[in-house]
Structure formats: structure tokens, C-alpha cells
C-alpha positions as CSV (number, residue, x, y, z in Angstrom):
1,M,-10.3,24.7,18.4
2,S,-12.8,24.9,14.8
3,D,-15.5,22.6,14.8
4,D,-13.8,20.8,12.7
5,T,-10.6,19.8,14.5
6,K,-13.2,19.2,17.4
7,Q,-15.3,17.0,15.4
8,T,-12.5,14.8,14.4
9,Q,-11.1,14.4,17.5
10,K,-14.4,13.0,18.8
11,V,-14.9,10.4,15.5
12,K,-10.9,9.6,16.9
13,V,-11.4,9.2,20.7
14,K,-14.8,7.3,19.3
15,R,-12.7,4.9,17.6
16,T,-10.1,3.7,20.3
17,A,-12.6,3.3,22.9
18,K,-14.0,0.8,20.6
19,N,-11.6,-0.5,18.6
20,S,-10.3,-4.6,19.1
21,V,-7.0,-6.4,19.0
22,F,-8.2,-7.2,14.8
23,L,-8.8,-3.5,14.1
24,D,-5.7,-2.8,16.9
25,L,-3.5,-5.7,15.0
26,F,-3.6,-4.3,11.3
27,Q,-3.6,0.1,11.8
28,D,0.4,-1.6,11.3
29,K,1.2,-1.4,7.9
30,K,3.5,-4.1,8.5
31,N,1.2,-6.4,9.5
32,L,-1.6,-5.5,7.4
33,L,0.8,-5.5,4.3
34,K,1.0,-9.6,5.9
35,L,-2.6,-10.0,6.1
36,Y,-2.6,-8.7,2.2
37,K,0.2,-11.3,1.1
38,T,-1.8,-14.1,3.0
39,L,-4.6,-13.8,0.5
40,H,-2.9,-12.8,-2.1
41,P,0.5,-14.3,-2.7
42,E,1.1,-13.9,-5.5
43,D,1.1,-9.8,-6.1
44,K,4.7,-9.4,-6.1
45,D,4.2,-5.4,-6.2
46,A,2.2,-5.1,-3.3
47,T,3.8,-2.5,-0.2
48,E,2.5,-0.7,2.3
49,D,2.5,1.9,0.1
50,T,-0.7,0.4,-1.8
51,L,-2.5,-0.1,1.3
52,D,-5.3,1.7,2.7
53,I,-7.5,1.3,5.6
54,V,-11.1,2.4,4.2
55,T,-13.0,1.0,7.2
56,I,-15.8,3.0,8.1
57,D,-16.9,4.7,11.1
58,N,-20.2,5.7,11.0
59,V,-22.4,3.3,9.9
60,L,-24.7,0.5,11.6
61,T,-23.8,2.0,14.8
62,D,-20.7,1.5,16.6
63,N,-21.3,-2.5,16.3
64,L,-18.5,-2.5,13.2
65,Y,-16.0,-1.8,15.4
66,N,-14.2,-5.5,14.6
67,D,-14.5,-5.2,10.5
68,L,-11.7,-4.3,8.9
69,G,-11.7,-2.8,4.5
70,I,-8.7,-2.3,2.6
71,M,-8.4,-0.8,-1.1
72,A,-5.0,-2.7,-2.3
73,G,-4.0,0.3,-5.4
74,N,-7.0,1.3,-6.8
75,N,-8.1,-2.0,-8.4
76,R,-9.2,-4.0,-5.3
77,L,-11.3,-3.5,-2.3
78,L,-11.1,-6.0,0.3
79,L,-13.4,-6.3,3.0
80,L,-13.0,-8.2,6.0
81,L,-15.1,-9.0,8.5
82,E,-14.4,-10.7,11.8
83,A,-17.5,-13.2,13.2
84,Q,-15.3,-13.9,16.3
85,A,-17.1,-17.5,17.8
86,S,-20.3,-17.1,16.9
87,W,-21.5,-18.4,13.9
88,T,-24.5,-16.4,12.4
89,V,-25.0,-16.1,8.1
90,N,-26.9,-12.3,9.0
91,I,-22.6,-11.7,8.7
92,L,-23.8,-10.8,4.9
93,I,-26.5,-8.4,6.0
94,R,-23.6,-6.3,7.1
95,I,-21.1,-7.3,4.1
96,L,-24.1,-5.8,2.1
97,L,-24.6,-2.2,3.9
98,Y,-20.9,-2.3,4.5
99,L,-20.2,-2.7,0.9
100,A,-22.8,-0.4,-0.1
101,Q,-21.9,2.5,2.1
102,S,-17.6,1.4,1.0
103,Y,-18.5,2.4,-2.1
104,H,-20.6,5.7,-1.8
105,E,-17.2,6.9,-0.2
106,Y,-15.1,5.5,-2.5
107,F,-17.2,7.7,-5.5
108,E,-17.2,10.6,-3.4
109,R,-14.0,10.5,-1.9
110,T,-12.6,9.8,-6.1
111,S,-15.4,12.8,-7.2
112,Q,-16.9,10.4,-9.0
113,S,-20.7,11.7,-10.2
114,L,-23.4,8.5,-10.3
115,Y,-26.2,10.8,-11.9
116,K,-24.1,12.1,-15.0
117,S,-24.3,9.2,-18.2
118,K,-20.3,8.8,-17.7
119,K,-19.6,5.0,-16.8
120,V,-17.8,5.0,-13.0
121,K,-14.9,3.2,-12.2
122,M,-15.3,1.3,-9.0
123,P,-12.2,-1.3,-7.4
124,K,-12.8,-4.9,-7.3
125,P,-14.8,-5.8,-3.6
126,E,-13.7,-8.9,-2.1
127,L,-15.4,-10.5,0.9
128,Y,-14.1,-12.5,3.9
129,V,-15.4,-13.5,7.4
130,I,-12.4,-14.4,10.0
131,Y,-14.2,-17.3,12.1
132,T,-12.1,-17.9,14.9
133,G,-14.5,-20.9,16.3
134,N,-15.0,-24.4,14.5
135,Q,-14.8,-25.3,11.2
136,G,-17.0,-28.6,12.0
137,R,-19.0,-28.9,8.6
138,K,-19.3,-25.1,8.3
139,P,-18.9,-24.5,4.4
140,D,-15.9,-22.3,2.7
141,I,-18.1,-20.1,0.8
142,I,-21.7,-18.4,2.0
143,S,-23.6,-16.9,-0.3
144,L,-27.2,-14.5,0.0
145,S,-29.0,-16.5,-2.3
146,Q,-28.5,-20.0,-0.5
147,E,-28.9,-18.9,3.1
148,F,-31.8,-16.6,2.5
149,F,-34.1,-17.4,-0.5
150,D,-32.9,-21.5,-1.1
151,G,-31.0,-20.8,-3.8
152,A,-33.2,-18.8,-6.0
153,D,-32.1,-16.4,-8.7
154,I,-32.2,-13.4,-6.7
155,D,-31.7,-9.5,-8.3
156,I,-28.6,-9.0,-5.5
157,E,-26.0,-11.9,-4.3
158,I,-23.3,-11.4,-1.8
159,K,-20.8,-14.2,-1.4
160,A,-18.3,-14.3,1.3
161,K,-15.2,-17.0,1.8
162,I,-14.8,-18.0,5.3
163,I,-11.0,-18.2,6.7
164,Y,-10.9,-21.0,9.5
165,E,-7.3,-22.0,11.2
166,S,-5.6,-23.8,9.4
167,D,-2.0,-25.7,9.5
168,K,-0.9,-22.5,7.7
169,D,2.1,-19.9,9.4
170,N,0.6,-16.6,8.2
171,I,-0.8,-14.0,10.5
172,I,-4.4,-14.3,10.0
173,N,-3.9,-17.7,11.3
174,E,-1.7,-16.6,14.3
175,Y,-4.9,-14.5,15.2
176,I,-7.4,-17.1,15.0
177,I,-5.0,-19.1,17.3
178,F,-4.7,-16.2,19.9
179,C,-8.5,-15.9,20.1
180,K,-8.8,-19.6,20.8
181,V,-6.2,-19.6,22.8
182,F,-8.8,-16.5,24.7
183,N,-11.9,-18.7,24.5
184,E,-10.0,-21.4,26.3
185,R,-8.9,-19.1,29.1
186,V,-12.3,-17.7,29.5
187,K,-14.0,-20.6,30.5
188,E,-11.1,-21.1,33.1
189,H,-11.2,-17.7,35.0
190,G,-14.4,-16.2,33.1
191,M,-14.3,-12.3,31.8
192,T,-11.4,-11.5,34.1
193,K,-8.1,-9.6,33.4
194,Q,-6.4,-13.0,34.2
195,A,-7.5,-14.6,31.2
196,V,-6.8,-11.7,28.8
197,T,-3.3,-11.5,30.8
198,D,-3.0,-15.4,30.4
199,T,-4.0,-15.5,27.0
200,I,-1.0,-12.9,25.9
201,R,1.7,-15.1,28.0
202,I,0.6,-18.8,26.0
203,C,0.8,-16.9,22.7
204,K,3.9,-15.3,23.5
205,G,5.1,-18.6,24.3
206,R,4.4,-20.3,21.4
207,N,5.3,-17.4,19.1
208,I,2.0,-16.4,18.5
209,L,1.5,-12.6,17.0
210,K,4.8,-12.2,19.6
211,Q,6.0,-9.2,18.3
212,Y,2.8,-7.5,18.2
213,L,1.8,-8.3,21.7
214,S,5.7,-7.5,23.0
215,S,5.6,-4.2,21.8
216,K,1.8,-3.6,22.6
217,E,1.0,-5.9,26.0
218,V,-0.3,-3.1,28.0
219,E,-2.5,-1.9,25.1
220,V,-3.8,-5.1,24.2
221,V,-4.5,-5.7,28.2
222,T,-6.1,-2.2,27.9
223,I,-8.6,-2.7,24.5
224,M,-10.0,-6.3,25.6
225,M,-10.4,-5.3,28.9
226,S,-13.0,-2.4,27.3
227,L,-14.4,-5.5,25.4
228,F,-15.6,-6.9,28.7
229,D,-17.3,-3.5,29.6
230,D,-19.4,-3.5,26.7
231,E,-20.7,-6.5,27.0
232,Q,-21.7,-6.2,30.5
233,I,-23.3,-2.4,29.4
234,M,-25.1,-4.9,26.7
235,R,-25.9,-7.4,29.0
236,T,-27.8,-5.4,31.1
237,Y,-29.2,-3.5,28.4
238,A,-31.3,-6.7,27.5
239,K,-32.3,-7.5,31.0
240,D,-33.7,-4.3,30.8
241,I,-35.4,-4.7,27.6
242,E,-37.3,-8.0,29.3
243,K,-37.7,-6.8,32.8
244,E,-40.2,-3.8,30.4
245,T,-41.6,-6.5,28.7
246,A,-42.6,-8.1,31.8
247,R,-44.0,-4.9,32.9
248,K,-46.1,-3.9,30.3
249,K,-47.2,-7.7,30.1
250,A,-48.0,-7.9,33.8
251,K,-50.0,-5.0,33.3
252,L,-52.4,-6.2,30.8
253,M,-53.1,-9.5,32.9
254,L,-54.2,-7.2,35.1
255,S,-55.8,-4.9,33.6
256,N,-57.8,-7.1,31.6
257,G,-58.6,-9.4,35.0
258,R,-56.4,-12.2,34.4
259,I,-54.9,-12.3,37.3
260,T,-54.5,-10.5,40.7
261,I,-52.7,-8.3,42.4
262,E,-51.7,-11.0,45.0
263,E,-51.0,-13.2,42.1
264,M,-47.7,-11.5,40.5
265,S,-45.7,-13.1,43.1
266,V,-46.5,-16.4,41.5
267,F,-46.4,-14.9,37.5
268,F,-43.7,-12.5,37.6
269,P,-41.5,-13.1,40.4
270,E,-39.0,-10.9,39.0
271,F,-40.7,-8.3,40.3
272,T,-40.0,-7.0,44.0
273,E,-42.9,-5.3,46.6
274,D,-42.2,-2.3,45.7
275,E,-42.2,-2.8,41.6
276,V,-45.6,-4.6,42.4
277,K,-46.8,-1.9,43.9
278,E,-46.0,0.5,41.4
279,I,-47.3,-1.6,38.7
280,E,-50.7,-1.4,41.0
281,A,-50.7,2.3,41.2
282,E,-50.2,2.4,37.7
283,I,-53.2,0.5,36.9
284,M,-55.0,2.1,39.1
285,Q,-54.7,5.3,37.2
286,L,-55.7,4.1,34.3
287,V,-59.7,3.3,35.9
């Protein structure tokens, strides 16, 4: 097996492992076309063959597994970034970086040089965020200048349309409802397999993504359970960071004489007796 083949397989494994229902749903060209026609019902010439997924795999680490890029023909680039249920305007920064990388890859793919005098051709961007939480008073459009620079006239601008749940019958709305049902099930059962299977059962009963869920139920369960694992890893990582920060603070306070070893349990109850002894030994080595 060649090195190129091994690398290709490695990328495919990575993509599958970090996939989400959002991406898996729209890997199917039939669903992708439904999504595009939801956004552009006026485009009567659009077919499955005129749409290409251009999601990038190697920028901003693995955290972009919920982001989808679509090329419609040669003149329109759509980027849909799922914000999930947590509202954050930081997604504008993700869009900016994602868009830059997407254009970089587009110019390479079309063999266009940015260092020649001839003006390059580039697709018009359309930027969307699918928000699966409640709209409330949240805006329909968010912009870099408004959110980060108090509306100042800045030299670069990013605007994204926010898609919320509506009373319309389309595949984007079905996906949002699917996410909301799942959030409700998690509140009831926690991050468990039952929450996943209940979500699938309820959505099939309500005709929400029914064809997709019926044909790929096993895959959907696997995908969603693997995302649980990812969240657990991140929580563990965050705890490790907090513990290391507390350890550094404790050593500094001990070194400065602000506390004694006997007072460690009062100021830093998260440390075990053995960990306190380790910290004491480290301090002694520095003396």
C-alpha cells in the first residue's frame, strides 16, 4: 500500500469518527438538494449533480465536524455552520477562518494563481448558521462589525444569516426539531443511549427525518454515542487543566509563605493527601 493511499484512508477514518448527524444527513445528495432548495427555491435548474460538498477537514483541528460547505455550480459557495443549542457570536470568527480556507482550497482546485495580474474568479459566499435553540430575541443576522466592534466601519466584514425553527415543512426545520427533541430526552435521561433511541422513535413517529432515521438508525445511534464520548473527554480535559492551575497556585502560595502545608486542605480541598505530599516534595527541591 502506498503512502498516499494510507494517508487517504487515515483522513477517511478521521472524518467518519468525528462525523455528526448534521453531516451524515447531508452526505446523501438527495438530502443535500433538499437543503439547497430550501435556501434557493427559485433555482429550478439545481440537481444533485450541480452540488458538491467542499467541507474542509484539516483546519481549526477536529472541532469543525458539524460544519458543512457546499458548492452550487461554479458561482455560489454556501457555508452552513451548526451552532447547536449554545448561542455564541464567536461562530463569526469560525466562519471567517473557514471561508478563507475554503477559498484557498478553491483557488488551488481550479488552478488559479493569486500572484498573477489576471483577476481570479471566485464563487459568491452565502453564510448560514443553523441554530437549534430557541430564538427569543436573537437576531436574524449577525455581523462581525456589530458584535465585535460596536458597529464601526471596519476593513473586513462577515455577516451570517441565522436559521431558527419555523412552521415551514423543510429538511432544515426537521433537523432543528430533531435536535430539540434530543435535548428534551437528554434532560429526561441524561447523556445515555436511551436518550438517543427515544429521540429516534419520537421523530419517526412525528415524521421528522423519518426516511433518514429509518434507513440509518444503527449508524445514527453510533454517531451520537461517539459524540457523547467526545464530550466526556473534553470534560475530563477541562478538569485536568483546572487541577494543574490549582497546583501551580498552591506551589506559589507555599513558596511565598502565604499558606502552610497544614493549611492546604483548607485552601485546596481538591488535592488528596498523597498529592499534597508530592507538592511539598517539589517545594523542598526548589529550596
